[in-house]
N, C-alpha and C positions, 0 to 999 in steps of 0.2 A: 504494501499499500504506500502510495506517494502522497505525502501532504501537499497542496498547491494552493497559491492564490492568483487572482485576476486583477491585474491593474488596468482600468478601462476609465475613458473620459466621461465625466459626471453625464447624465441622463443619457447617454448612448444605449441603444438597445443592443444587447451582445448575445449571440447565441453561445458562447463559450459556456458559460456557467450550466446551461441545461446538456451541453456535450459531456462536460466534466462529469455532471451526476449521473450520467447513463453509462460511464466506462467504470468497471468494478476496482479497477488498481488506483483510481483517482479518489483522493479525500479532499475536498473544497474547504478549505480552513475560512477563507475571507475573501469577498470581493470589494478592493480598493479604489475609490474614486480621486486618489491623490497618491503620489509619490510619499508625501509624508505619513499617510496611513498604512504605505506598505512598509515604510522604514519602522514603525513601531510594530509591526506584525512579526516582522523578520527579527528583532529584538528580542521579543517574548517568547517566539515558538520557534520549532524546528520546521523549516520549508525545505522541500525536497525539489520542488519546480515553480517558475515564475511564468504565468502567462501576461505580456503586457504589450499594449499600444505603442507603437514607435511616437506617436504624437501626442504627447499629454499636456496637461496645463503646467506651467512653470519651467518643467524640464523635460526633455525627451527622453523616450524610452532608452534611447541608444547610451545617453549622458548618465540615467540613472543606472543602468548595470555597469557603466564605467567607475561609479562612484562607489559601487558595492565591495565590500571584501567578504563574501560569501561563497559557499560550495555548492550552492543550488544551480540547478541547470535553469535555463530560461530559453522561453520559445517566443519571438516577437510575433506580432499583428500588424498589417499595415495595408493601406489602400494603394501605397506606393512601392512599386518593385525595386524601385533603386536602392533603397534600404537594406535589400536584402545581401548586399556585398558588407556593409557594416556590421548586421547580424553576425555572420559567418566569421568575421575577422575577429570578432570577440568570443566565438566558439560556442554561438547559440545552438541549440539541438536543433532546430529547425525554425523555417520562417513561413508564415501564413500569410497568402494574400486574400483580401477582403473582394467579395463576400467567401466567406468559410463553410466550404460544406463538411456534413459530418465525415464521409469517406476520407477527405482529406485530412481534418483533424485527427481521426484514427491512426492515420499514418503516422503523423505525428508523435503521437502519444504512444504508439508501440517502440518508436524508435526511442524515446525516453525512458520506457520501461526496460529495453535492452540495455541501455548505458546503465540505467540504476542496479540492475541485476548483477551486470559485470563488476559495477563498483562493489557492491555488499559481498559478492564472489572474492574479490582482490584483497578487501579489509579482513574478512574472514581468513585467508590464507595468511595473510601478513601477521595476525595475531598468533596462527598457529606455528607458524615460523619462529616467531619471536618467543614463543614459550619453549620450542625446541632447542635453539641457540642458549637459553638461560639454563636449560637442563638437559645438557647433551648427553651427560654418562653418570655412572654411578661407581663408586669406588667400593669394593668389597675385599674382605680377607681372605684368602685359602692358603691353608697351610701355612707357610712361613714369608708370604708375600702380599703384597696389596694388588688387585688385579682392578684394570681399568675396564669397564663394560659400557660401550656405547648403547644408547636407549633405543637406536634403531635396529639393534641386533638381537633386543630381548622379546622372545616369542612368546614364552609364560613362565612363571614362577610356581614352584609348589612348594608348600610348607610341610615339614615332618618334625614334630616335637621343636627342638631346640636348634636344628637346622633347616636351612632352605636350598632347594635345587633350583638353579636359573638356567632354563634352556635357551640355548641362541641359534642364530643362523650360523655363525661361524664353526661352532664345536658339535661333534657328533656326541659328545657325552656332556652331562650336565655340568655346571659349576657350583659345587656346594660349599658353602660358607655356614659358619656360626652366626646364628643371625634369627630373628622373627619375622614373619610375614608382616605383622603390624606395624613394624619397625620400618621395614623396607618399603612399605606402602606409603608412609609419609613423606618419604625422599623422592618419589616417583610424581611426575606432572599428571593430574588426575584427568586431563584433556587427551591423554596418550596411553594411560593404563587403568583398569578397574579390578577391583577386587569382587569376583564374581561366586567365591565360595569361601569357607573358612580355610581351605587349603590352597586356593589358587589366585593367582593375579595374572590378568592377560594382558597383552598389547595388542590395542584396538586394530594397528596397521597391518597386523599379521592374520587377523581373523578371516577366515575364508566364508564361514556361514554360521548364522544364530537360529536356534528354534527356541521353543519356550523352556527346555530343560538343559541345552546342551550348547556350548560353543564349540566350532571345530577350528583348529589352528593346524595347518598341515594335515597330517593323518591323526592327530590326537583328538579325542573327544575329551571336553573338559565339561563337567558337571556345573550348573548355575543353580547354587543354594537357593531356596525358598527366601531367606531373609535378606538376600543381595539381591534379588531379580529385579523387583520395581524400580530400584535406584538405578542398577545397570542398564536395563532398556530404556529408561527415561533418559539417559545421558547419552545413550548411542543416537535416540531420536534427536535430540538437541544439537548434537555433532554432526548431522548429515547436511551436507551442503548442496 
């Protein structure tokens, strides 16, 4: 859903408001009759897209956009096609020439939605990458040495009383260390690992499939404990992009 505002000339009959209300991915926050109303709205609310006329009282729509420091997208409306170059020079999503048909409006709206979704996915990826860089490895003691294990390589971890077994991509045999599953869980990023059973932690990126009672990683079937099921499945739903 994209929050949007319309900035139009006072008293002008404008089909945009009806068009916006028809499209399910738009939420019309306000119709502004001046740039000053628009300034106030942009200060107080998160706006994703601005529809505005190039010919506005006091200040043109082109100059208004030049004056803004906002990440909002914008689409110009005009009865003068000569403004199109100015609009695209300012990276407008689109330029609508009056009179506006719904078909042409929808084309501009779909273009805005595509850009909005691309930006949302980019932000999600950046967050995941930032978390990965901040927590790229764990250190565990094995025998008489400390071993560095990259998080990308961890398939799953099994708890056995006072010991844990860490199964990785790089080793055919698990890495065994004196530790508790609870303690290790606290040192793993929650967006990349989940405790799904009293005896198991799994790495999200290596999950092949999930059903109501099991997670499959490579050829290993790992049970999902009843007390962990709701939290785990909810987290997986939230991490889907």
